[in-house]
PDB file with SEQRES, HELIX, SHEET and CRYST1 records, atoms N, CA, C and O in Angstrom:
SEQRES   1 A   73  THR GLU THR GLN SER GLY GLY GLU PRO GLN GLU ASP LEU          
SEQRES   2 A   73  LEU GLY MET ASP GLY MET ASP PRO GLU LEU ALA GLN ALA          
SEQRES   3 A   73  LEU ALA ASN LYS GLY ILE CYS SER MET GLU ASP LEU ALA          
SEQRES   4 A   73  GLU GLN SER VAL ASP GLU LEU LEU ASP ILE GLU GLY MET          
SEQRES   5 A   73  ASP GLU GLU ARG ALA GLY GLN LEU ILE MET THR ALA ARG          
SEQRES   6 A   73  ALA PRO TRP PHE GLU GLY GLN GLU                              
HELIX    1 AA1 GLU A   11  LEU A   14  1                                   4    
HELIX    2 AA2 PRO A   21  ASN A   29  1                                   9    
HELIX    3 AA3 MET A   35  ALA A   39  1                                   5    
HELIX    4 AA4 VAL A   43  LEU A   46  1                                   4    
HELIX    5 AA5 GLU A   54  PHE A   69  1                                  16    
CRYST1    1.000    1.000    1.000  90.00  90.00  90.00 P 1           1          
ATOM      1  N   THR A   1      32.361  16.131 -20.162  1.00  0.00           N  
ATOM      2  CA  THR A   1      30.917  15.746 -20.117  1.00  0.00           C  
ATOM      3  C   THR A   1      30.296  16.030 -21.511  1.00  0.00           C  
ATOM      4  O   THR A   1      29.731  17.093 -21.770  1.00  0.00           O  
ATOM      5  N   GLU A   2      30.431  15.072 -22.335  1.00  0.00           N  
ATOM      6  CA  GLU A   2      29.841  15.127 -23.680  1.00  0.00           C  
ATOM      7  C   GLU A   2      28.514  14.455 -23.742  1.00  0.00           C  
ATOM      8  O   GLU A   2      28.403  13.273 -23.417  1.00  0.00           O  
ATOM      9  N   THR A   3      27.478  15.187 -24.160  1.00  0.00           N  
ATOM     10  CA  THR A   3      26.158  14.550 -24.262  1.00  0.00           C  
ATOM     11  C   THR A   3      26.020  13.880 -25.591  1.00  0.00           C  
ATOM     12  O   THR A   3      25.398  12.823 -25.688  1.00  0.00           O  
ATOM     13  N   GLN A   4      26.600  14.481 -26.654  1.00  0.00           N  
ATOM     14  CA  GLN A   4      26.543  13.868 -27.925  1.00  0.00           C  
ATOM     15  C   GLN A   4      27.941  13.759 -28.475  1.00  0.00           C  
ATOM     16  O   GLN A   4      28.797  14.592 -28.180  1.00  0.00           O  
ATOM     17  N   SER A   5      28.177  12.752 -29.263  1.00  0.00           N  
ATOM     18  CA  SER A   5      29.531  12.641 -29.913  1.00  0.00           C  
ATOM     19  C   SER A   5      29.578  13.644 -31.041  1.00  0.00           C  
ATOM     20  O   SER A   5      28.547  13.938 -31.646  1.00  0.00           O  
ATOM     21  N   GLY A   6      30.743  14.173 -31.337  1.00  0.00           N  
ATOM     22  CA  GLY A   6      30.817  15.130 -32.347  1.00  0.00           C  
ATOM     23  C   GLY A   6      30.580  14.543 -33.748  1.00  0.00           C  
ATOM     24  O   GLY A   6      30.707  13.338 -33.971  1.00  0.00           O  
ATOM     25  N   GLY A   7      30.238  15.428 -34.668  1.00  0.00           N  
ATOM     26  CA  GLY A   7      29.946  14.990 -35.974  1.00  0.00           C  
ATOM     27  C   GLY A   7      30.630  15.882 -36.999  1.00  0.00           C  
ATOM     28  O   GLY A   7      31.553  16.628 -36.673  1.00  0.00           O  
ATOM     29  N   GLU A   8      30.182  15.798 -38.204  1.00  0.00           N  
ATOM     30  CA  GLU A   8      30.705  16.679 -39.253  1.00  0.00           C  
ATOM     31  C   GLU A   8      29.675  17.748 -39.524  1.00  0.00           C  
ATOM     32  O   GLU A   8      28.476  17.483 -39.604  1.00  0.00           O  
ATOM     33  N   PRO A   9      30.195  19.020 -39.669  1.00  0.00           N  
ATOM     34  CA  PRO A   9      29.253  20.133 -39.946  1.00  0.00           C  
ATOM     35  C   PRO A   9      28.592  19.917 -41.340  1.00  0.00           C  
ATOM     36  O   PRO A   9      29.248  19.497 -42.293  1.00  0.00           O  
ATOM     37  N   GLN A  10      27.338  20.204 -41.416  1.00  0.00           N  
ATOM     38  CA  GLN A  10      26.616  20.059 -42.653  1.00  0.00           C  
ATOM     39  C   GLN A  10      26.802  21.314 -43.544  1.00  0.00           C  
ATOM     40  O   GLN A  10      27.183  22.381 -43.063  1.00  0.00           O  
ATOM     41  N   GLU A  11      26.532  21.156 -44.810  1.00  0.00           N  
ATOM     42  CA  GLU A  11      26.765  22.279 -45.776  1.00  0.00           C  
ATOM     43  C   GLU A  11      26.017  23.541 -45.392  1.00  0.00           C  
ATOM     44  O   GLU A  11      26.548  24.635 -45.587  1.00  0.00           O  
ATOM     45  N   ASP A  12      24.791  23.439 -44.848  1.00  0.00           N  
ATOM     46  CA  ASP A  12      24.045  24.687 -44.548  1.00  0.00           C  
ATOM     47  C   ASP A  12      24.759  25.421 -43.448  1.00  0.00           C  
ATOM     48  O   ASP A  12      24.790  26.652 -43.458  1.00  0.00           O  
ATOM     49  N   LEU A  13      25.347  24.700 -42.476  1.00  0.00           N  
ATOM     50  CA  LEU A  13      26.075  25.369 -41.377  1.00  0.00           C  
ATOM     51  C   LEU A  13      27.357  26.002 -41.930  1.00  0.00           C  
ATOM     52  O   LEU A  13      27.681  27.136 -41.579  1.00  0.00           O  
ATOM     53  N   LEU A  14      28.099  25.273 -42.802  1.00  0.00           N  
ATOM     54  CA  LEU A  14      29.326  25.753 -43.346  1.00  0.00           C  
ATOM     55  C   LEU A  14      29.074  27.032 -44.225  1.00  0.00           C  
ATOM     56  O   LEU A  14      29.937  27.907 -44.304  1.00  0.00           O  
ATOM     57  N   GLY A  15      27.922  27.115 -44.856  1.00  0.00           N  
ATOM     58  CA  GLY A  15      27.658  28.212 -45.807  1.00  0.00           C  
ATOM     59  C   GLY A  15      27.061  29.435 -45.164  1.00  0.00           C  
ATOM     60  O   GLY A  15      26.848  30.433 -45.852  1.00  0.00           O  
ATOM     61  N   MET A  16      26.765  29.407 -43.805  1.00  0.00           N  
ATOM     62  CA  MET A  16      26.174  30.562 -43.149  1.00  0.00           C  
ATOM     63  C   MET A  16      27.040  31.789 -43.170  1.00  0.00           C  
ATOM     64  O   MET A  16      28.264  31.666 -43.154  1.00  0.00           O  
ATOM     65  N   ASP A  17      26.463  32.961 -43.205  1.00  0.00           N  
ATOM     66  CA  ASP A  17      27.199  34.183 -42.988  1.00  0.00           C  
ATOM     67  C   ASP A  17      27.840  34.189 -41.639  1.00  0.00           C  
ATOM     68  O   ASP A  17      27.200  33.840 -40.647  1.00  0.00           O  
ATOM     69  N   GLY A  18      29.072  34.571 -41.573  1.00  0.00           N  
ATOM     70  CA  GLY A  18      29.787  34.702 -40.335  1.00  0.00           C  
ATOM     71  C   GLY A  18      30.377  33.362 -39.844  1.00  0.00           C  
ATOM     72  O   GLY A  18      30.965  33.303 -38.764  1.00  0.00           O  
ATOM     73  N   MET A  19      30.221  32.316 -40.622  1.00  0.00           N  
ATOM     74  CA  MET A  19      30.707  31.022 -40.226  1.00  0.00           C  
ATOM     75  C   MET A  19      32.091  30.802 -40.896  1.00  0.00           C  
ATOM     76  O   MET A  19      32.336  31.267 -42.010  1.00  0.00           O  
ATOM     77  N   ASP A  20      32.970  30.088 -40.191  1.00  0.00           N  
ATOM     78  CA  ASP A  20      34.189  29.636 -40.856  1.00  0.00           C  
ATOM     79  C   ASP A  20      34.376  28.144 -40.541  1.00  0.00           C  
ATOM     80  O   ASP A  20      33.739  27.622 -39.626  1.00  0.00           O  
ATOM     81  N   PRO A  21      35.259  27.449 -41.305  1.00  0.00           N  
ATOM     82  CA  PRO A  21      35.345  25.983 -41.127  1.00  0.00           C  
ATOM     83  C   PRO A  21      35.713  25.580 -39.688  1.00  0.00           C  
ATOM     84  O   PRO A  21      35.182  24.600 -39.165  1.00  0.00           O  
ATOM     85  N   GLU A  22      36.659  26.369 -39.022  1.00  0.00           N  
ATOM     86  CA  GLU A  22      37.068  25.980 -37.694  1.00  0.00           C  
ATOM     87  C   GLU A  22      35.855  26.101 -36.713  1.00  0.00           C  
ATOM     88  O   GLU A  22      35.623  25.215 -35.889  1.00  0.00           O  
ATOM     89  N   LEU A  23      35.105  27.205 -36.827  1.00  0.00           N  
ATOM     90  CA  LEU A  23      33.927  27.314 -35.924  1.00  0.00           C  
ATOM     91  C   LEU A  23      32.890  26.273 -36.250  1.00  0.00           C  
ATOM     92  O   LEU A  23      32.269  25.742 -35.330  1.00  0.00           O  
ATOM     93  N   ALA A  24      32.666  25.948 -37.509  1.00  0.00           N  
ATOM     94  CA  ALA A  24      31.707  24.959 -37.811  1.00  0.00           C  
ATOM     95  C   ALA A  24      32.118  23.591 -37.218  1.00  0.00           C  
ATOM     96  O   ALA A  24      31.269  22.844 -36.732  1.00  0.00           O  
ATOM     97  N   GLN A  25      33.383  23.283 -37.262  1.00  0.00           N  
ATOM     98  CA  GLN A  25      33.860  21.996 -36.665  1.00  0.00           C  
ATOM     99  C   GLN A  25      33.720  22.061 -35.145  1.00  0.00           C  
ATOM    100  O   GLN A  25      33.350  21.061 -34.528  1.00  0.00           O  
ATOM    101  N   ALA A  26      34.006  23.213 -34.520  1.00  0.00           N  
ATOM    102  CA  ALA A  26      33.864  23.326 -33.107  1.00  0.00           C  
ATOM    103  C   ALA A  26      32.435  23.132 -32.662  1.00  0.00           C  
ATOM    104  O   ALA A  26      32.161  22.516 -31.632  1.00  0.00           O  
ATOM    105  N   LEU A  27      31.499  23.686 -33.485  1.00  0.00           N  
ATOM    106  CA  LEU A  27      30.010  23.439 -33.172  1.00  0.00           C  
ATOM    107  C   LEU A  27      29.692  22.008 -33.381  1.00  0.00           C  
ATOM    108  O   LEU A  27      28.994  21.428 -32.549  1.00  0.00           O  
ATOM    109  N   ALA A  28      30.167  21.363 -34.472  1.00  0.00           N  
ATOM    110  CA  ALA A  28      29.850  19.990 -34.756  1.00  0.00           C  
ATOM    111  C   ALA A  28      30.377  19.107 -33.606  1.00  0.00           C  
ATOM    112  O   ALA A  28      29.743  18.119 -33.234  1.00  0.00           O  
ATOM    113  N   ASN A  29      31.551  19.480 -33.048  1.00  0.00           N  
ATOM    114  CA  ASN A  29      32.074  18.708 -31.937  1.00  0.00           C  
ATOM    115  C   ASN A  29      31.169  18.712 -30.695  1.00  0.00           C  
ATOM    116  O   ASN A  29      31.249  17.837 -29.833  1.00  0.00           O  
ATOM    117  N   LYS A  30      30.276  19.771 -30.643  1.00  0.00           N  
ATOM    118  CA  LYS A  30      29.317  19.850 -29.580  1.00  0.00           C  
ATOM    119  C   LYS A  30      27.967  19.239 -29.993  1.00  0.00           C  
ATOM    120  O   LYS A  30      26.984  19.365 -29.264  1.00  0.00           O  
ATOM    121  N   GLY A  31      27.921  18.601 -31.117  1.00  0.00           N  
ATOM    122  CA  GLY A  31      26.663  18.020 -31.619  1.00  0.00           C  
ATOM    123  C   GLY A  31      25.787  19.001 -32.417  1.00  0.00           C  
ATOM    124  O   GLY A  31      24.638  18.699 -32.738  1.00  0.00           O  
ATOM    125  N   ILE A  32      26.344  20.169 -32.730  1.00  0.00           N  
ATOM    126  CA  ILE A  32      25.598  21.201 -33.447  1.00  0.00           C  
ATOM    127  C   ILE A  32      26.075  21.153 -34.892  1.00  0.00           C  
ATOM    128  O   ILE A  32      27.046  21.822 -35.245  1.00  0.00           O  
ATOM    129  N   CYS A  33      25.390  20.357 -35.748  1.00  0.00           N  
ATOM    130  CA  CYS A  33      25.851  20.061 -37.051  1.00  0.00           C  
ATOM    131  C   CYS A  33      25.150  20.765 -38.165  1.00  0.00           C  
ATOM    132  O   CYS A  33      25.605  20.731 -39.309  1.00  0.00           O  
ATOM    133  N   SER A  34      24.033  21.414 -37.855  1.00  0.00           N  
ATOM    134  CA  SER A  34      23.249  22.030 -38.928  1.00  0.00           C  
ATOM    135  C   SER A  34      22.778  23.407 -38.430  1.00  0.00           C  
ATOM    136  O   SER A  34      22.893  23.722 -37.245  1.00  0.00           O  
ATOM    137  N   MET A  35      22.233  24.242 -39.382  1.00  0.00           N  
ATOM    138  CA  MET A  35      21.633  25.539 -38.977  1.00  0.00           C  
ATOM    139  C   MET A  35      20.457  25.306 -38.003  1.00  0.00           C  
ATOM    140  O   MET A  35      20.251  26.089 -37.076  1.00  0.00           O  
ATOM    141  N   GLU A  36      19.707  24.245 -38.221  1.00  0.00           N  
ATOM    142  CA  GLU A  36      18.541  23.971 -37.331  1.00  0.00           C  
ATOM    143  C   GLU A  36      19.082  23.686 -35.927  1.00  0.00           C  
ATOM    144  O   GLU A  36      18.528  24.161 -34.936  1.00  0.00           O  
ATOM    145  N   ASP A  37      20.153  22.919 -35.852  1.00  0.00           N  
ATOM    146  CA  ASP A  37      20.753  22.679 -34.472  1.00  0.00           C  
ATOM    147  C   ASP A  37      21.215  23.929 -33.796  1.00  0.00           C  
ATOM    148  O   ASP A  37      21.056  24.098 -32.587  1.00  0.00           O  
ATOM    149  N   LEU A  38      21.794  24.816 -34.587  1.00  0.00           N  
ATOM    150  CA  LEU A  38      22.355  26.060 -34.116  1.00  0.00           C  
ATOM    151  C   LEU A  38      21.182  26.993 -33.669  1.00  0.00           C  
ATOM    152  O   LEU A  38      21.274  27.661 -32.639  1.00  0.00           O  
ATOM    153  N   ALA A  39      20.123  27.018 -34.439  1.00  0.00           N  
ATOM    154  CA  ALA A  39      18.983  27.865 -34.150  1.00  0.00           C  
ATOM    155  C   ALA A  39      18.367  27.553 -32.803  1.00  0.00           C  
ATOM    156  O   ALA A  39      17.757  28.417 -32.173  1.00  0.00           O  
ATOM    157  N   GLU A  40      18.529  26.301 -32.359  1.00  0.00           N  
ATOM    158  CA  GLU A  40      17.962  25.841 -31.073  1.00  0.00           C  
ATOM    159  C   GLU A  40      18.809  26.169 -29.885  1.00  0.00           C  
ATOM    160  O   GLU A  40      18.377  25.982 -28.747  1.00  0.00           O  
ATOM    161  N   GLN A  41      20.026  26.662 -30.118  1.00  0.00           N  
ATOM    162  CA  GLN A  41      20.958  26.964 -29.013  1.00  0.00           C  
ATOM    163  C   GLN A  41      20.669  28.305 -28.425  1.00  0.00           C  
ATOM    164  O   GLN A  41      19.983  29.112 -29.052  1.00  0.00           O  
ATOM    165  N   SER A  42      21.185  28.591 -27.197  1.00  0.00           N  
ATOM    166  CA  SER A  42      21.196  29.903 -26.579  1.00  0.00           C  
ATOM    167  C   SER A  42      22.608  30.472 -26.699  1.00  0.00           C  
ATOM    168  O   SER A  42      23.572  29.737 -26.914  1.00  0.00           O  
ATOM    169  N   VAL A  43      22.712  31.800 -26.554  1.00  0.00           N  
ATOM    170  CA  VAL A  43      23.997  32.438 -26.576  1.00  0.00           C  
ATOM    171  C   VAL A  43      24.941  31.764 -25.535  1.00  0.00           C  
ATOM    172  O   VAL A  43      26.095  31.456 -25.834  1.00  0.00           O  
ATOM    173  N   ASP A  44      24.412  31.548 -24.314  1.00  0.00           N  
ATOM    174  CA  ASP A  44      25.257  31.004 -23.257  1.00  0.00           C  
ATOM    175  C   ASP A  44      25.830  29.691 -23.571  1.00  0.00           C  
ATOM    176  O   ASP A  44      26.919  29.355 -23.108  1.00  0.00           O  
ATOM    177  N   GLU A  45      25.060  28.856 -24.426  1.00  0.00           N  
ATOM    178  CA  GLU A  45      25.606  27.554 -24.755  1.00  0.00           C  
ATOM    179  C   GLU A  45      26.716  27.585 -25.711  1.00  0.00           C  
ATOM    180  O   GLU A  45      27.440  26.596 -25.817  1.00  0.00           O  
ATOM    181  N   LEU A  46      26.920  28.683 -26.448  1.00  0.00           N  
ATOM    182  CA  LEU A  46      27.961  28.818 -27.416  1.00  0.00           C  
ATOM    183  C   LEU A  46      29.219  29.512 -26.803  1.00  0.00           C  
ATOM    184  O   LEU A  46      30.282  29.480 -27.423  1.00  0.00           O  
ATOM    185  N   LEU A  47      29.114  30.130 -25.614  1.00  0.00           N  
ATOM    186  CA  LEU A  47      30.246  30.908 -25.122  1.00  0.00           C  
ATOM    187  C   LEU A  47      31.405  30.084 -24.710  1.00  0.00           C  
ATOM    188  O   LEU A  47      32.500  30.632 -24.577  1.00  0.00           O  
ATOM    189  N   ASP A  48      31.256  28.776 -24.489  1.00  0.00           N  
ATOM    190  CA  ASP A  48      32.448  27.979 -24.182  1.00  0.00           C  
ATOM    191  C   ASP A  48      33.241  27.548 -25.367  1.00  0.00           C  
ATOM    192  O   ASP A  48      34.202  26.791 -25.225  1.00  0.00           O  
ATOM    193  N   ILE A  49      32.878  27.996 -26.519  1.00  0.00           N  
ATOM    194  CA  ILE A  49      33.658  27.747 -27.733  1.00  0.00           C  
ATOM    195  C   ILE A  49      34.734  28.780 -27.823  1.00  0.00           C  
ATOM    196  O   ILE A  49      34.454  29.964 -27.636  1.00  0.00           O  
ATOM    197  N   GLU A  50      36.021  28.372 -28.116  1.00  0.00           N  
ATOM    198  CA  GLU A  50      37.153  29.277 -28.161  1.00  0.00           C  
ATOM    199  C   GLU A  50      36.886  30.390 -29.177  1.00  0.00           C  
ATOM    200  O   GLU A  50      36.460  30.128 -30.302  1.00  0.00           O  
ATOM    201  N   GLY A  51      37.137  31.610 -28.772  1.00  0.00           N  
ATOM    202  CA  GLY A  51      37.000  32.746 -29.659  1.00  0.00           C  
ATOM    203  C   GLY A  51      35.587  33.276 -29.797  1.00  0.00           C  
ATOM    204  O   GLY A  51      35.362  34.201 -30.578  1.00  0.00           O  
ATOM    205  N   MET A  52      34.650  32.738 -29.086  1.00  0.00           N  
ATOM    206  CA  MET A  52      33.239  33.124 -29.192  1.00  0.00           C  
ATOM    207  C   MET A  52      32.996  34.188 -28.150  1.00  0.00           C  
ATOM    208  O   MET A  52      33.489  34.095 -27.026  1.00  0.00           O  
ATOM    209  N   ASP A  53      32.209  35.233 -28.537  1.00  0.00           N  
ATOM    210  CA  ASP A  53      31.702  36.250 -27.600  1.00  0.00           C  
ATOM    211  C   ASP A  53      30.210  36.346 -27.737  1.00  0.00           C  
ATOM    212  O   ASP A  53      29.622  35.778 -28.657  1.00  0.00           O  
ATOM    213  N   GLU A  54      29.615  37.040 -26.854  1.00  0.00           N  
ATOM    214  CA  GLU A  54      28.088  37.111 -26.829  1.00  0.00           C  
ATOM    215  C   GLU A  54      27.555  37.665 -28.157  1.00  0.00           C  
ATOM    216  O   GLU A  54      26.574  37.167 -28.709  1.00  0.00           O  
ATOM    217  N   GLU A  55      28.221  38.697 -28.648  1.00  0.00           N  
ATOM    218  CA  GLU A  55      27.771  39.397 -29.878  1.00  0.00           C  
ATOM    219  C   GLU A  55      27.800  38.407 -31.047  1.00  0.00           C  
ATOM    220  O   GLU A  55      26.813  38.249 -31.766  1.00  0.00           O  
ATOM    221  N   ARG A  56      28.905  37.771 -31.217  1.00  0.00           N  
ATOM    222  CA  ARG A  56      29.014  36.775 -32.398  1.00  0.00           C  
ATOM    223  C   ARG A  56      28.042  35.644 -32.206  1.00  0.00           C  
ATOM    224  O   ARG A  56      27.367  35.238 -33.152  1.00  0.00           O  
ATOM    225  N   ALA A  57      27.957  35.126 -30.996  1.00  0.00           N  
ATOM    226  CA  ALA A  57      27.053  34.016 -30.754  1.00  0.00           C  
ATOM    227  C   ALA A  57      25.584  34.442 -31.156  1.00  0.00           C  
ATOM    228  O   ALA A  57      24.865  33.711 -31.836  1.00  0.00           O  
ATOM    229  N   GLY A  58      25.204  35.645 -30.698  1.00  0.00           N  
ATOM    230  CA  GLY A  58      23.903  36.189 -30.968  1.00  0.00           C  
ATOM    231  C   GLY A  58      23.627  36.304 -32.446  1.00  0.00           C  
ATOM    232  O   GLY A  58      22.551  35.936 -32.919  1.00  0.00           O  
ATOM    233  N   GLN A  59      24.614  36.823 -33.185  1.00  0.00           N  
ATOM    234  CA  GLN A  59      24.477  37.038 -34.599  1.00  0.00           C  
ATOM    235  C   GLN A  59      24.340  35.666 -35.300  1.00  0.00           C  
ATOM    236  O   GLN A  59      23.494  35.494 -36.178  1.00  0.00           O  
ATOM    237  N   LEU A  60      25.153  34.735 -34.914  1.00  0.00           N  
ATOM    238  CA  LEU A  60      25.040  33.392 -35.547  1.00  0.00           C  
ATOM    239  C   LEU A  60      23.706  32.691 -35.312  1.00  0.00           C  
ATOM    240  O   LEU A  60      23.136  32.055 -36.198  1.00  0.00           O  
ATOM    241  N   ILE A  61      23.231  32.841 -34.059  1.00  0.00           N  
ATOM    242  CA  ILE A  61      21.940  32.192 -33.738  1.00  0.00           C  
ATOM    243  C   ILE A  61      20.845  32.847 -34.522  1.00  0.00           C  
ATOM    244  O   ILE A  61      19.977  32.145 -35.041  1.00  0.00           O  
ATOM    245  N   MET A  62      20.834  34.164 -34.640  1.00  0.00           N  
ATOM    246  CA  MET A  62      19.838  34.878 -35.369  1.00  0.00           C  
ATOM    247  C   MET A  62      19.867  34.523 -36.879  1.00  0.00           C  
ATOM    248  O   MET A  62      18.838  34.333 -37.528  1.00  0.00           O  
ATOM    249  N   THR A  63      21.110  34.449 -37.387  1.00  0.00           N  
ATOM    250  CA  THR A  63      21.285  33.977 -38.784  1.00  0.00           C  
ATOM    251  C   THR A  63      20.639  32.637 -39.011  1.00  0.00           C  
ATOM    252  O   THR A  63      19.901  32.417 -39.972  1.00  0.00           O  
ATOM    253  N   ALA A  64      20.956  31.720 -38.057  1.00  0.00           N  
ATOM    254  CA  ALA A  64      20.399  30.336 -38.198  1.00  0.00           C  
ATOM    255  C   ALA A  64      18.879  30.298 -38.023  1.00  0.00           C  
ATOM    256  O   ALA A  64      18.229  29.408 -38.571  1.00  0.00           O  
ATOM    257  N   ARG A  65      18.318  31.201 -37.305  1.00  0.00           N  
ATOM    258  CA  ARG A  65      16.906  31.268 -37.111  1.00  0.00           C  
ATOM    259  C   ARG A  65      16.151  31.988 -38.275  1.00  0.00           C  
ATOM    260  O   ARG A  65      14.926  31.902 -38.365  1.00  0.00           O  
ATOM    261  N   ALA A  66      16.863  32.660 -39.115  1.00  0.00           N  
ATOM    262  CA  ALA A  66      16.251  33.419 -40.176  1.00  0.00           C  
ATOM    263  C   ALA A  66      15.233  32.642 -40.973  1.00  0.00           C  
ATOM    264  O   ALA A  66      14.165  33.167 -41.287  1.00  0.00           O  
ATOM    265  N   PRO A  67      15.553  31.333 -41.325  1.00  0.00           N  
ATOM    266  CA  PRO A  67      14.564  30.557 -42.145  1.00  0.00           C  
ATOM    267  C   PRO A  67      13.234  30.372 -41.390  1.00  0.00           C  
ATOM    268  O   PRO A  67      12.194  30.183 -42.021  1.00  0.00           O  
ATOM    269  N   TRP A  68      13.256  30.424 -40.073  1.00  0.00           N  
ATOM    270  CA  TRP A  68      11.997  30.302 -39.286  1.00  0.00           C  
ATOM    271  C   TRP A  68      11.061  31.450 -39.579  1.00  0.00           C  
ATOM    272  O   TRP A  68       9.841  31.295 -39.544  1.00  0.00           O  
ATOM    273  N   PHE A  69      11.654  32.642 -39.879  1.00  0.00           N  
ATOM    274  CA  PHE A  69      10.842  33.834 -40.052  1.00  0.00           C  
ATOM    275  C   PHE A  69      10.553  34.223 -41.425  1.00  0.00           C  
ATOM    276  O   PHE A  69       9.790  35.159 -41.663  1.00  0.00           O  
ATOM    277  N   GLU A  70      11.169  33.501 -42.408  1.00  0.00           N  
ATOM    278  CA  GLU A  70      10.888  33.828 -43.844  1.00  0.00           C  
ATOM    279  C   GLU A  70       9.493  33.539 -44.176  1.00  0.00           C  
ATOM    280  O   GLU A  70       8.961  32.502 -43.777  1.00  0.00           O  
ATOM    281  N   GLY A  71       8.844  34.444 -44.919  1.00  0.00           N  
ATOM    282  CA  GLY A  71       7.520  34.197 -45.350  1.00  0.00           C  
ATOM    283  C   GLY A  71       6.432  34.574 -44.264  1.00  0.00           C  
ATOM    284  O   GLY A  71       5.240  34.327 -44.449  1.00  0.00           O  
ATOM    285  N   GLN A  72       6.876  35.144 -43.201  1.00  0.00           N  
ATOM    286  CA  GLN A  72       5.907  35.444 -42.157  1.00  0.00           C  
ATOM    287  C   GLN A  72       5.538  36.928 -42.120  1.00  0.00           C  
ATOM    288  O   GLN A  72       4.993  37.428 -41.137  1.00  0.00           O  
ATOM    289  N   GLU A  73       5.852  37.615 -43.217  1.00  0.00           N  
ATOM    290  CA  GLU A  73       5.598  39.113 -43.197  1.00  0.00           C  
ATOM    291  C   GLU A  73       4.130  39.373 -43.483  1.00  0.00           C  
ATOM    292  O   GLU A  73       3.702  40.527 -43.514  1.00  0.00           O  
TER     293      GLU A  73                                                      
END                                                                             
């Protein structure tokens, strides 16, 4: 049940802390191709990716959301 066809991971996703090329491609296969796409996900939505656990998913999502909070101090 694919809602979106897979794509290529964008540079911002590939360059994130904690990201590796295999994971970036796995995300892109789910239609998550950018940090913005990742920031909109929930931990549960990432848990079906091989090798993903709740802690790593949470860290990646928070890293992806960091630009949302920059400059709000």
